[in-house]
N, C-alpha and C positions, 0 to 999 in steps of 0.2 A: 377130656376133663383136665382141668388145669391144676397145677400144683399150688397148694396153698402155702403162701409165704408168711412167716411171722415177722413182726417188726424187729429190727436189730436190737440187741440188748443195750441197755443204758450203760454209759461209761461211768465207772466209779469216780467220785470226786469231781463232778461236773462244775462245781462252784469255785474251784481254786482259781486264783488270778494267774494270768499268763505272765511269765517272767521275761522281761524285755532286756534286762542287763545280763552280761555274762557272769559266771561264777566268780567269787572273790579271788580264787587262785589264778584265773585267766586275767582278771583285771590287774592284780598285783604284778604279774609277769609282764604285762604290756606297759605299765608305767615305770618300771625299774629301768633306768638308763644303763647302757653298757659302760662300765668303768674299767679302764685298762689298768692292770696292776704293774708297777715298775718291776723290772727284773732285779731281784735282790742280789744276784750274782754279779751284776754290773756295778753295784754300789761301791764307792770308794770312801773310806773314812776321811774326815777333814785333816788337813796337814796342820800339825801343832808344833813340829820341830823341823829344822833343816839340818841335816848332818854336816859335820865339819868337812868331810870329804866332798860332799856335793857342792859346797860353796867355796872351796879352796881356802878354808880358814887356817891361819897360822898365827901363833903368838910371837910377837916381836919384843925385843928388849927396849925399854923406854930411853935408857941412857944413850944408846947408839942409833936412835931413830933419825933417819934422814929420808923423808918421803921422795919417791921418784916423781918426775913430772908426768903429767897425763892424768887421765881419769879412770884408769884400769882398776884401781883398788879403792876401797873405803876402809876406814879405821874406826875402832871403838876403843876408848880409853877405859880401863877397868882394872880391878885388883888382879894380881896373878892367879890367885886361887879361883876366882870367878871365871877367868879366862880358861884355866885348865878344865874347869867343870863344863864349860861350853864345848871345848875340844872333845871331851869325853862323851857328853850327852847330846850335843847338837845345839843349835841356836833356837831358843824358845820364842815362838812368834808372839806369845801372850805377854812377854816381859817388856815389849816396846823398847828394844835396844836402840841407842842413838849412834849413828855412824857419821863420820866427818870425812871430807876430802882431805888429802894429804897435807896441804898447806894449813888448813884450819886445825887439823889434829896437832901439828907442830906448835901452833899458837896456843892451843888449849893446854898442851903439855908444858909449855913454858910457865903457865900460871900455877902448876902443881908443885908443891914443895918436894925436894929431892928425897926426903926421908920416907915418903909414901911409897909403898910397894905397888907400883903401877906397871901394868903391861899394856901392850897394844895388840888388839885383835884385828888382823887384816883379813879381808874377804874380797873376792872378785865381785865387782859391781854388777856385771852382766848376769851373774848367777843368782843374785838376790833382788835384782831390779823389780821383778814382779811383786815383791812383798814390801816395797819401800813407799813411804809417803814423805813428801818434802815438807820440812818445817824450818822455822828460822829461830836460831838460838844464839845469843852472844854475838860473835863476830860475823856470822853469815849463815848461809843455808846448811842445814843438816838433814839427815835422812833417818826416819824412824821405821824400824822393822815391825810390821803389823801382820796379823792373821787375816788373810783375804784370799779369794779365789784368784790364783795367778793368771787364769785364762781370761779374766775380765767379765765373766758371766755373772 
C-alpha cells in the first residue's frame, strides 16, 4: 500500500513582487566613492611673517649709509620706529614692503630731506628671494615682499 502524500502547503504572500535591486544600504555603500582625508598632523599654517633672524635683518643709519657692491643685500627705506617694529616682530608679508638694491637705495635716500627720521632695513636677498616679486618704481627695478608659497607650488 502506498503512502498518501498531501500537496505542499501554500506559501504565504505569494503575490509579492520579487525585489531585483539591492537594499538602499547596499546601494548607498556601493555608490559612495572612497575619499582620502588629509593628515591634519602634517598641515602647516601659512607663513605670514619672516623673523628678523631668519632673513638677517639689520637696521642701518641713513646718514652713514654706503652700500657695498654686489647683490648680497636688499634695502628698505622706512622710519626708525617702523624698522624697530619689524626687527621685533618680523617682516609682515601682507604689508608688501618694497626693497631696493644698494645703488637705488642710495639714490632714493638722496631725495629724502635730512630732517626725516629715516632708517634703512637691510636683509639678505637670498633669504627672502622666494617671497619677492619684481616691480619697477622710480629709477629702476625694486622688489616687493609678498605672501606666497616659497616652494613654488
